[in-house]
C-alpha positions, 0 to 999 in steps of 0.5 A, spaced: 808 295 559 801 294 557 795 299 557 789 296 560 782 300 562 786 306 562 792 304 567 798 301 565 800 294 568 807 291 568 809 284 565 812 280 570 817 275 567 819 268 571 826 271 572 822 277 576 818 272 580 824 268 582 828 274 584 822 277 588 821 270 591 828 269 593 829 275 596 822 273 600 826 267 603 832 271 604 828 276 609 825 270 613 832 267 614 834 274 616 828 275 621 829 268 624 837 269 625 835 276 628 830 273 632 835 267 635 840 273 636 835 277 640 835 283 635 828 284 634 824 289 638 820 287 644 824 280 645 828 278 650 831 271 649 833 266 654 841 265 655 841 258 651 847 256 656 842 257 662 835 257 659 832 256 666 835 262 669 830 266 673 829 272 668 825 279 670 818 280 666 816 286 662 813 289 668 813 288 676 809 281 677 804 280 682 805 272 682 811 268 682 808 262 680 802 258 678 798 252 681 793 250 676 788 245 679 785 242 673 779 238 674 779 234 667 773 231 664 769 238 665 765 239 672 758 242 671 757 249 673 750 249 675 752 243 679 758 246 683 758 254 684 752 257 679 745 254 681 740 256 676 733 257 679 730 258 672 733 251 671 730 248 677 723 251 675 723 248 668 726 241 670 723 236 665 721 241 660 724 240 652 728 245 649 731 245 642 739 245 644 745 242 640 749 237 644 755 233 642 752 226 643 745 227 640 739 225 643 738 230 648 733 229 654 729 235 657 732 240 662 734 237 668 735 241 675 741 240 679 741 234 684 745 238 689 743 243 694 746 249 695 748 254 700 751 261 700 757 262 704 762 268 707 761 275 706 761 275 699 755 270 699 758 266 694 753 259 692 757 253 693 754 246 692 753 241 698 759 237 697 764 242 697 763 244 704 771 245 705 772 249 699 766 253 701 770 256 707 775 260 702 769 263 698 771 270 700 778 269 698 776 267 691 774 270 684 769 266 681 768 267 673 762 264 671 762 266 663 767 262 660 766 259 653 771 255 648 771 252 641 771 245 641 766 240 644 770 234 644 775 233 650 782 232 647 782 239 642 778 242 648 784 240 653 789 242 648 786 249 647 785 250 655 792 248 655 795 251 649 790 256 647 789 253 640 784 247 639 789 242 635 796 239 637 803 242 636 803 249 640 806 250 646 803 250 653 802 255 658 807 252 662 812 252 657 811 259 655 811 262 662 818 258 663 820 260 657 819 268 659 821 267 666 825 261 667 825 258 674 828 259 681 830 252 682 836 249 678 835 242 681 828 241 679 824 242 672 821 249 672 814 246 670 811 240 673 805 236 671 802 231 677 797 227 672 791 224 672 792 216 674 788 214 668 793 218 663 790 225 661 787 225 654 791 228 649 797 225 653 804 229 653 802 234 648 798 238 653 804 240 657 809 240 650 814 246 649 812 244 641 816 249 637 819 252 643 826 249 646 825 243 649 827 245 656 821 248 657 816 242 656 813 240 662 815 234 666 810 229 669 811 227 676 808 221 680 806 223 687 808 216 690 815 212 689 820 215 684 817 221 681 820 220 674 821 213 671 828 211 671 831 217 675 834 213 680 841 211 679 842 203 678 845 200 684 851 197 681 853 204 679 857 209 684 855 217 684 863 218 682 862 213 676 855 216 674 859 223 674 864 221 670 859 218 664 856 225 664 862 229 664 864 224 658 857 225 654 858 232 655 864 233 652 862 229 646 856 232 646 859 239 646 864 237 641 858 235 636 854 242 638 860 246 636 860 243 629 853 245 629 851 251 632 844 253 633 842 246 634 837 247 640 834 240 640 841 237 642 843 243 647 836 241 650 838 234 651 845 236 654 841 240 659 836 235 660 842 230 662 845 235 667 838 236 670 836 229 671 843 228 675 841 234 679 834 231 680 836 225 683 836 227 690 832 233 690 826 230 687 826 224 691 826 228 697 820 232 694 816 226 694 818 224 701 811 226 705 813 223 711 817 229 713 811 233 713 808 233 720 802 229 722 797 235 722 799 237 715 798 230 713 791 229 716 789 236 713 791 234 706 788 227 707 794 223 705 792 217 709 785 217 707 783 212 701 778 217 698 783 223 698 790 220 698 791 221 691 789 228 690 792 230 697 799 227 696 799 231 689 796 238 692 801 237 698 807 236 693 804 242 689 806 246 695 812 243 696 814 244 689 812 252 689 816 253 695 822 250 692 822 255 686 818 251 681 814 256 676 808 252 674 805 246 677 799 243 674 795 238 678 790 234 675 784 230 678 784 223 678 779 219 673 774 224 670 768 229 671 765 226 665 758 225 667 754 223 661 750 219 666 749 219 673 752 226 674 750 225 682 754 219 683 760 222 679 760 229 681 759 227 688 765 222 688 770 227 685 768 232 690 769 228 696 776 226 693 778 234 692 774 238 697 779 236 703 786 237 699 784 243 696 782 246 702 788 244 705 792 247 700 789 254 700 790 254 708 797 252 707 799 257 702 795 262 706 799 260 713 805 260 710 805 266 706 806 263 699 799 265 697 802 272 696 806 270 690 802 264 688 796 264 683 791 258 684 786 256 678 781 251 679 777 249 673 776 244 667 776 244 659 769 246 658 762 245 662 756 241 661 749 242 658 743 244 662 739 238 659 739 231 661 743 225 658 742 218 659 741 216 666 741 223 669 747 225 666 749 231 662 753 232 655 759 236 654 758 244 653 763 249 651 759 254 650 758 256 658 762 254 664 766 257 670 772 257 674 775 260 680 782 264 681 785 266 688 792 268 690 797 273 688 793 279 684 786 277 685 781 281 688 778 276 693 770 275 694 768 277 687 763 274 682 764 276 674 760 274 668 754 270 668 751 264 664 744 265 661 738 263 666 738 256 665 746 255 664 747 254 657 751 259 654 756 265 657 751 271 656 754 277 660 761 279 660 763 273 656 771 270 657 775 266 652 781 262 654 785 267 651 783 272 656 784 267 661 791 266 659 792 274 658 790 275 665 795 269 667 801 272 664 799 279 666 799 277 673 806 274 672 809 280 669 809 278 662 805 282 656 801 277 652 802 281 646 810 281 647 811 274 649 813 271 642 817 266 639 819 267 631 817 260 628 816 258 621 816 265 618 811 268 623 811 270 631 807 266 635 804 267 642 800 264 647 794 268 646 795 267 638 792 274 636 786 275 641 786 276 649 784 281 654 786 281 661 780 280 665 781 286 669 775 286 674 778 280 678 784 283 679 786 287 686 
């Protein structure tokens, strides 16, 4: 012991350090072992042999499933659902503003006309007349903000909570927590952008969660999953025999390596693919729908065909017990120039299909236990860019929610008077995820996974439930 400034201080030897460090590593190993055996507080782990079996949440749920209508590329709040009279008044004025691509132009009023609809008096732009019929069922949240002004990290954040790759997506967390009610389809399905989603499959990855919970990309026409169809020269009996042999060999391999989650996930994926061959093929056969339904979704019209098919497939997936469906719009709402033409075209492509989906969910009763979300990864600036466009804006944007557990006909939060920043009742991406999990009966602080020596969760160390929009 050495005395220093009236205190005694211990002298630590290298042996002391190694002893304590070794004990620490041992505790990490013990924590990981306890986590995998479900012995840590507030963690109910899935059965590794039946990882997609349906499970109860932490408390009674309002919603059983989620359909996320993802408008990739970022729609402009002030041009869709949140008109700003002050922006119109100050059109053409210059102001100091930080933008993503530099060289901002002056303030630019919306090129669209707006009307109020329904008992709630919600404002909707002229190019969403069919969605406007549902405003009394919608909860508009107008004060979102996020962290990144670049599409890829913003997409990662809205999907995983973190603006960098390597974290599980919301759909993966939800299926990890709840499983699925259909053993013949994935619990989490993505109907992607026909150009490919920026950032790729990391947007629906399971990351460090077991691979069983990652999203499966479906195509809305033809064979839904590439290489799903059995080769013509292979009989069903031959295929079953091959799978049984592979399963026997894989389980023998697994028995010698207990806890190999990747191997277990691979075994389960073989069996799921086999079961999907019939179920998934039936799913995309929209000819079985009535002519009235097909017309309502616009599946036979050029402008609405793609998104109409995806919205109709989303309904069919949910009614078959799939837990989480993400429906990406095609192209991008990324209007750096000609916002008028860009947004007008995307509204034409999505307005009728979204109206059909909401109508269909309501008339079938599925809306009573389905949460529907509409929105993109961030918003757009109130100033002009290029030839009548708008730059990226993570500081203020809007979304709407409807369905199970959502208070209908409400508006929450405000952007500032020109639509630049979330100003009143600001809402983060973590708040959105906390609210989604809450409606599904999951406590966002308790839905965790032990990885690399710490507990991870979808909402990281933040997140508040947006209670004013809950019924």
